C-alpha positions as CSV (number, residue, x, y, z in Angstrom):
1,M,61.9,-11.3,17.6
2,H,61.4,-8.3,20.7
3,N,60.3,-5.9,17.6
4,H,58.3,-9.1,15.7
5,A,56.2,-9.2,19.0
6,M,55.9,-5.2,18.9
7,T,55.1,-5.5,15.2
8,R,52.4,-8.3,15.8
9,A,50.6,-6.8,18.8
10,A,50.8,-3.3,17.0
11,F,48.7,-5.0,14.0
12,A,46.3,-6.8,16.2
13,L,45.5,-3.2,17.9
14,V,45.1,-1.3,14.7
15,T,43.3,-4.7,13.5
16,G,41.4,-4.3,16.6
17,L,40.1,-1.0,16.1
18,I,39.4,-1.3,12.2
19,L,36.7,-4.1,12.6
20,L,35.9,-2.0,16.0
21,A,35.2,1.2,13.6
22,V,33.4,-1.4,11.4
23,G,31.2,-3.0,13.6
24,L,30.2,0.7,15.1
25,H,29.0,1.6,11.5
26,R,27.9,-1.3,10.3
27,P,23.6,-0.9,9.5
28,P,21.6,-2.4,12.2
29,A,19.3,-5.4,11.2
30,A,15.7,-4.4,9.8
31,A,14.0,-5.6,13.1
32,A,16.1,-1.9,14.7
33,V,13.8,0.3,12.2
34,Q,10.8,-1.0,14.5
35,S,9.7,1.6,17.6
36,G,8.5,0.4,20.4
37,R,6.4,-2.9,21.5
38,V,5.4,-5.3,19.3
39,P,1.9,-4.6,18.7
40,D,-1.6,-6.7,19.3
41,G,-3.0,-8.6,16.6
42,T,0.3,-9.7,15.1
43,G,-1.0,-13.5,15.8
44,H,-1.0,-15.6,12.8
45,V,-0.4,-19.0,11.6
46,G,2.4,-19.6,8.4
47,K,3.2,-16.9,6.2
48,A,1.5,-13.4,6.0
49,F,3.3,-12.5,3.0
50,R,4.3,-13.4,-0.6
51,F,7.5,-11.8,-2.0
52,N,7.4,-12.0,-5.2
53,R,10.8,-11.2,-6.9
54,V,9.8,-9.1,-10.1
55,K,13.4,-7.5,-11.0
56,E,16.6,-8.0,-9.2
57,G,16.1,-6.8,-5.7
58,V,12.3,-5.5,-6.6
59,Y,9.6,-7.5,-4.6
60,H,6.3,-7.3,-4.5
61,A,4.7,-8.2,-1.2
62,V,1.3,-9.6,-1.2
63,G,-0.7,-11.1,1.4
64,T,-1.5,-14.5,2.1
65,G,-4.4,-14.5,3.8
66,T,-3.4,-15.5,7.3
67,L,-3.2,-11.4,8.7
68,A,-5.6,-9.0,7.2
69,V,-2.9,-6.4,5.1
70,V,-5.6,-6.0,2.6
71,G,-3.1,-3.9,0.6
72,N,0.3,-4.9,-1.2
73,S,3.7,-3.6,-0.7
74,S,6.5,-3.2,-2.8
75,I,10.2,-4.3,-1.4
76,I,13.0,-2.0,-3.0
77,V,16.6,-3.4,-1.8
78,N,19.6,-1.4,-2.5
79,E,22.9,-2.2,-1.4
80,Q,22.7,-1.0,1.7
81,D,19.1,-0.2,2.5
82,V,15.8,-1.0,1.7
83,V,13.1,0.7,0.8
84,V,9.2,-0.1,1.3
85,V,6.0,1.3,-0.6
86,D,3.0,1.2,1.6
87,D,2.9,-0.5,4.8
88,H,-0.7,-1.8,4.8
89,V,-3.9,-1.7,7.1
90,S,-2.6,-1.6,10.6
91,P,0.3,-1.6,13.2
92,A,0.4,-5.4,13.5
93,A,0.4,-5.8,9.2
94,A,3.4,-3.6,9.1
95,W,5.1,-5.0,11.5
96,V,4.7,-8.7,10.8
97,L,5.9,-7.0,7.3
98,L,9.0,-6.3,8.8
99,D,9.6,-9.9,10.3
100,E,8.9,-11.7,7.3
101,L,11.6,-9.0,5.7
102,K,14.6,-11.0,6.7
103,Q,13.5,-13.9,4.4
104,I,15.1,-11.8,1.5
105,T,17.4,-9.4,3.2
106,D,18.6,-8.3,6.5
107,K,19.4,-5.0,5.4
108,P,17.8,-1.8,7.1
109,V,14.5,-0.1,5.8
110,R,15.5,3.6,5.7
111,Y,12.6,4.5,3.5
112,V,9.0,4.4,3.3
113,V,6.8,5.9,0.6
114,N,3.0,6.3,1.0
115,T,1.6,6.2,-2.4
116,H,-2.0,7.9,-1.0
117,F,-3.4,8.2,2.6
118,H,-6.0,5.6,2.3
119,F,-6.1,3.1,5.6
120,D,-4.7,0.2,3.6
121,H,-1.3,1.7,2.6
122,A,-0.3,4.1,5.4
123,H,-1.8,2.8,8.5
124,G,1.4,1.1,9.4
125,N,3.4,4.0,9.5
126,Q,3.4,4.4,13.6
127,I,5.3,1.4,14.0
128,F,8.3,3.1,12.5
129,D,11.3,4.8,14.2
130,P,12.0,8.2,13.7
131,T,15.0,7.6,12.2
132,V,13.3,6.1,9.3
133,E,12.0,8.6,6.4
134,I,8.2,8.4,5.4
135,I,7.6,10.2,2.3
136,G,4.6,11.4,1.0
137,H,3.1,13.7,-0.8
138,E,2.0,17.0,1.4
139,Y,-1.3,16.4,0.8
140,T,-1.3,12.6,2.2
141,R,0.8,14.2,5.1
142,Q,-2.6,16.6,5.7
143,M,-5.1,14.2,5.6
144,L,-2.7,11.7,8.3
145,L,-2.5,14.4,10.3
146,D,-4.7,14.9,13.7
147,G,-6.6,11.6,12.4
148,K,-8.8,13.2,9.2
149,S,-8.1,10.0,7.8
150,L,-10.3,8.3,10.1
151,A,-13.0,10.7,9.5
152,M,-13.5,9.6,6.0
153,P,-16.3,7.5,5.0
154,L,-14.3,4.7,3.3
155,Y,-12.3,4.0,6.8
156,K,-15.7,4.5,8.4
157,G,-17.0,2.0,6.8
158,Y,-14.4,-0.5,6.6
159,R,-13.6,-0.2,10.9
160,D,-17.6,-0.1,11.5
161,G,-18.0,-3.4,9.3
162,L,-15.2,-5.1,11.2
163,P,-17.8,-6.9,14.1
164,D,-20.0,-7.4,11.2
165,Q,-17.8,-9.6,9.5
166,I,-16.8,-11.5,13.2
167,E,-19.7,-12.4,13.4
168,G,-20.8,-13.4,10.4
169,L,-18.0,-16.0,10.1
170,R,-19.0,-17.3,13.4
171,R,-22.1,-17.8,12.2
172,H,-20.7,-19.9,9.2
173,L,-17.9,-21.6,11.5
174,A,-20.6,-22.7,13.7
175,A,-22.9,-24.4,10.7
176,E,-20.0,-25.3,9.0
177,T,-19.6,-29.6,8.6
178,D,-16.5,-29.9,6.2
179,A,-13.1,-29.9,8.1
180,A,-11.6,-27.8,5.2
181,R,-13.7,-25.4,5.0
182,A,-13.9,-25.1,9.1
183,A,-10.5,-24.6,8.6
184,S,-10.3,-22.0,6.2
185,L,-13.2,-19.9,8.4
186,R,-11.1,-20.1,11.5
187,S,-8.1,-18.4,9.7
188,Q,-10.5,-15.7,8.5
189,L,-12.1,-15.4,11.9
190,E,-8.3,-15.3,13.4
191,A,-7.3,-12.5,11.2
192,A,-10.6,-10.6,11.3
193,Q,-10.8,-10.5,15.2
194,N,-6.5,-9.7,15.1
195,N,-7.4,-6.8,12.7
196,L,-10.0,-5.2,14.9
197,V,-7.9,-6.0,17.5
198,S,-4.5,-4.0,15.8
199,Q,-7.4,-1.0,14.9
200,R,-8.2,-0.3,18.4
201,E,-4.2,1.0,18.8
202,L,-4.2,2.6,15.8
203,R,-2.3,6.1,15.6
204,P,-2.4,7.8,12.0
205,T,1.3,9.3,11.3
206,P,2.1,11.3,8.5
207,P,5.1,11.5,6.2
208,N,7.7,13.6,7.8
209,V,9.3,14.2,4.3
210,T,6.8,15.6,1.5
211,L,6.5,16.5,-2.3
212,T,4.1,18.2,-4.3
213,K,5.6,17.2,-7.5
214,E,8.5,14.9,-7.5
215,M,11.5,14.0,-5.9
216,T,14.7,11.2,-6.6
217,L,16.3,8.8,-4.3
218,Y,19.6,7.8,-5.1
219,R,20.6,4.7,-3.3
220,G,23.7,3.4,-4.4
221,S,23.4,2.7,-8.1
222,R,19.7,2.7,-8.2
223,E,17.2,5.8,-8.8
224,I,13.9,5.8,-7.1
225,Q,11.5,8.5,-8.8
226,I,8.7,9.4,-6.5
227,R,6.2,11.3,-8.4
228,F,3.5,13.1,-8.6
229,L,1.3,12.7,-12.2
230,G,-2.3,14.2,-11.2
231,R,-5.1,13.8,-9.3
232,G,-6.7,10.7,-9.7
233,H,-7.5,8.2,-7.2
234,T,-6.9,10.9,-4.4
235,A,-5.4,15.0,-4.4
236,G,-2.0,13.2,-3.7
237,D,-1.1,9.9,-5.6
238,V,2.9,9.3,-6.0
239,V,3.8,6.6,-8.2
240,V,7.0,4.8,-7.4
241,F,9.2,4.4,-11.1
242,L,12.8,2.9,-10.9
243,P,13.4,4.3,-14.5
244,K,16.3,1.4,-14.7
245,E,14.3,-1.7,-14.2
246,H,11.5,-0.2,-15.9
247,V,9.2,-0.8,-12.7
248,V,6.4,1.7,-11.6
249,C,4.8,0.7,-8.4
250,T,1.3,2.4,-8.6
251,G,-0.7,2.2,-5.2
252,D,-4.0,2.4,-5.8
253,F,-3.6,5.3,-8.9
254,L,-3.6,1.8,-11.2
255,T,-4.8,-1.8,-9.8
256,A,-4.9,-4.9,-11.3
257,G,-8.4,-4.5,-11.3
258,L,-11.1,-1.8,-9.8
259,S,-9.8,1.2,-8.0
260,N,-12.4,2.7,-5.4
261,M,-13.7,6.1,-5.9
262,S,-14.3,8.0,-2.3
263,D,-12.0,10.0,-2.9
264,A,-11.3,10.5,-6.6
265,F,-11.5,13.0,-9.2
266,V,-12.9,10.6,-11.4
267,N,-13.1,13.7,-14.2
268,E,-9.8,14.5,-14.0
269,W,-8.1,10.8,-13.3
270,V,-8.0,9.8,-17.3
271,T,-5.5,13.1,-17.7
272,S,-3.3,11.8,-15.1
273,L,-3.2,8.5,-16.9
274,E,-2.1,10.1,-19.3
275,E,1.2,11.4,-17.7
276,L,1.8,7.4,-16.3
277,K,2.5,6.4,-20.1
278,K,4.4,8.6,-21.1
279,L,6.7,6.4,-18.2
280,D,9.3,3.7,-19.4
281,F,8.2,0.6,-17.6
282,D,7.5,-2.8,-18.5
283,T,6.3,-3.7,-15.0
284,V,3.0,-2.7,-12.6
285,L,3.3,-3.5,-9.1
286,P,-0.3,-2.2,-8.1
287,G,-1.7,-1.7,-4.9
288,H,-4.4,-4.4,-4.8
289,G,-3.9,-7.8,-7.0
290,E,-0.8,-9.5,-9.1
291,A,1.7,-7.5,-11.1
292,F,1.4,-7.7,-14.5
293,T,2.9,-6.2,-17.7
294,D,0.1,-5.2,-20.0
295,R,0.2,-1.5,-20.4
296,A,-3.4,-1.8,-22.2
297,K,-5.1,-2.2,-18.8
298,I,-4.3,2.0,-18.6
299,D,-6.6,2.6,-21.4
300,Y,-9.3,0.0,-20.4
301,F,-8.9,1.8,-17.4
302,Q,-9.5,4.9,-18.8
303,A,-13.1,4.0,-21.1
304,Y,-14.0,3.1,-17.6
305,L,-13.7,5.9,-15.9
306,R,-14.8,7.6,-19.1
307,D,-18.0,5.8,-19.1
308,V,-19.0,5.7,-15.4
309,W,-18.6,9.8,-15.5
310,S,-21.0,9.8,-18.4
311,E,-23.4,7.1,-17.2
312,V,-23.6,8.7,-13.5
313,G,-23.7,12.5,-14.4
314,A,-26.7,11.5,-17.3
315,L,-28.8,9.5,-14.0
316,K,-28.0,12.8,-11.7
317,R,-29.6,15.0,-14.7
318,Q,-32.7,12.7,-14.7
319,G,-32.3,13.8,-10.9
320,V,-31.9,9.7,-10.1
321,P,-31.2,9.2,-6.3
322,A,-27.0,8.2,-6.0
323,E,-28.6,4.7,-4.3
324,D,-31.1,4.2,-7.3
325,A,-28.1,5.3,-9.8
326,A,-25.7,2.5,-8.4
327,K,-27.9,-0.1,-9.0
328,R,-28.4,1.0,-12.6
329,V,-25.0,1.9,-14.0
330,D,-24.0,-1.2,-16.3
331,L,-20.3,-1.1,-17.4
332,T,-20.4,-5.3,-18.0
333,K,-18.5,-4.6,-21.1
334,Y,-15.8,-4.5,-19.2
335,Q,-15.5,-7.6,-17.6
336,D,-13.1,-9.3,-19.9
337,R,-11.1,-6.6,-19.4
338,I,-11.6,-5.7,-15.7
339,P,-11.3,-8.1,-13.0
340,G,-14.2,-6.9,-10.3
341,I,-17.5,-6.6,-11.9
342,Q,-20.2,-9.1,-11.3
343,G,-22.8,-7.5,-12.8
344,P,-24.5,-4.1,-13.6
345,G,-24.0,-1.9,-10.5
346,V,-21.3,0.0,-9.1
347,P,-20.4,0.8,-5.5
348,V,-22.6,4.3,-3.9
349,I,-19.7,5.2,-2.1
350,A,-18.1,5.9,-6.0
351,V,-21.8,7.6,-7.3
352,K,-21.9,9.8,-3.9
353,R,-18.6,11.0,-5.1
354,I,-19.6,11.7,-8.3
355,Y,-22.5,13.0,-7.4
356,E,-20.5,15.3,-5.1
357,L,-17.8,16.4,-8.0
358,L,-20.8,17.0,-10.3
359,D,-22.0,19.4,-7.6
360,G,-18.9,21.2,-7.2
361,A,-18.3,20.1,-4.2
362,D,-14.3,19.9,-3.5
363,R,-14.0,18.5,0.1
364,R,-10.6,16.5,-0.6
């Protein structure tokens, strides 16, 4: 009996040590990758994201409208960890993304990929713990260092427009008599107010891992390729390609509609998109709009880019000011192919950028 008792005690001790070791090496919950306090501006009613399952372990996170997130994220759940592609417009939006991510997994986020430097894709970086690897193109890092991205026309226009947006929503809400529409306006107003609060504590945080051409993550059985295919929406767009799943996350290099051109290399974008066509994918997870499978969208967008470059260039050669040229360009022939084209005209910020490129100004 004494020997049996000793054996049982030894077994219990060894088992306890094994369990302790497992516990010490168990990956932390997803919330552990969040650094510091909860940001201001996270308040919202209901769910802020829809996690649309695309393939096994691959999700497209799209905002519901109850919180300002602006762009989409892609979520890649691996055997032991998670990769997040793009982290939204503010520290508040990124924080809520991680909180709601617990609906689909309790695995920790170990990697974040910034597809480019724009505010609606990389301004959530600051909420991640320093142990999280934030990956982006070297150009994206340079633009997020020392607040360079905050001085860009696209972000300045967005930030400076928030107070007017809030005031306009207040006026509409005060005049609205329909209960359902009033509730919708109230939700929009709350989201805009919280966004403004969150923007005030924004600290642009650059990637801590960079690439200039490509890199690959191997997470268990999953291969995750991060590729720079050439200048397009910015000088440092990357796409995230899952070759086994035939999925590509494109940021704003290719969206479900039109991408803005404020920092674009419009004359190079068509060629860069040809490189995208060489990848073997059947599903696109864009930075804006719903996921899609129609590869012909690439062709339509390339044609649009060729025509906007040609038409704007012709007007510049005629000496037409950018503001007037923006009204005169007519690309309505693409209305049935590319969402977002409401009628003649293109954004002034796009025309100004094309004028810069035609003048040989390479400010970014």
